[in-house]
C-alpha positions in Angstrom: 96.1 89.7 115.2 96.0 90.4 111.5 92.7 92.0 110.4 90.9 90.6 107.3 91.7 93.9 105.5 95.4 93.5 106.1 95.3 89.9 105.0 93.6 91.0 101.8 96.2 93.7 101.2 99.1 91.2 101.7 97.5 88.7 99.3 97.0 91.4 96.7 100.4 93.0 96.9 102.8 90.1 97.7 103.0 88.8 94.1 106.5 87.4 94.4 105.4 84.7 96.9 104.0 81.4 95.6 102.3 80.6 98.9 101.3 82.8 101.8 100.3 81.3 105.2 98.8 83.3 108.1 99.8 81.6 111.4 97.7 81.6 114.5 100.5 83.3 116.5 100.2 86.4 114.2 103.1 85.7 111.9 102.9 85.4 108.2 105.0 83.0 106.1 105.8 83.7 102.5 107.3 81.0 100.3 108.8 81.1 96.8 109.8 77.9 95.1 112.8 77.5 92.8 114.4 74.9 90.6 117.3 76.9 89.5 118.6 79.9 91.6 119.3 82.0 88.5 121.6 84.3 90.5 118.9 84.9 93.1 119.0 84.1 96.9 116.9 84.1 100.0 118.1 87.7 100.7 116.7 88.8 97.3 113.3 87.2 98.1 113.3 89.0 101.5 114.1 92.3 99.8 111.2 91.7 97.3 108.8 91.0 100.2 109.8 94.1 102.0 109.5 96.3 98.9 106.2 95.0 97.7 104.6 95.4 101.1 106.1 98.8 101.7 104.5 100.0 98.5 101.1 99.0 100.0 102.0 100.9 103.2 102.4 97.7 105.2 105.2 97.8 107.7 106.7 94.5 108.7 109.3 93.0 111.0 111.2 90.1 109.5 111.6 87.3 112.1 113.4 84.8 110.0 114.3 84.1 106.4 116.3 81.6 104.5 116.5 78.8 102.0 115.4 75.1 102.1 117.3 73.2 99.4 115.8 69.8 98.5 116.0 67.4 95.6 113.3 68.0 92.9 110.2 65.9 93.3 107.8 66.4 90.5 104.2 67.1 91.6 105.3 67.7 95.2 104.2 70.9 97.1 106.4 73.9 97.6 107.6 72.8 101.1 108.8 69.5 99.7 110.9 71.1 97.0 113.5 73.9 97.1 112.2 77.2 98.3 113.0 80.5 100.0 111.0 81.6 102.9 110.3 84.8 104.9 108.5 84.8 108.2 107.3 88.2 109.4 105.0 90.2 111.6 102.9 93.2 110.6 103.8 96.2 112.8 
């Protein structure tokens, strides 16, 4: 279970994510949308998430990370467009 204080710290310090979702099973999903990769990858986003949270003294265990590549749909949400994701648990 993630306490409200930890949720607040994650929201304040995870500035590289466009969307943060706290799941009922205790995992956290961070998403970052992209149109062009600009030399970046899902591994870069995972590294950013780890660095940003470690600066706030939040230790995490990454469960899964990757990329969802989809055709551009103007006005669609992050999940319906290309994005990188990191699913993690707070230790």
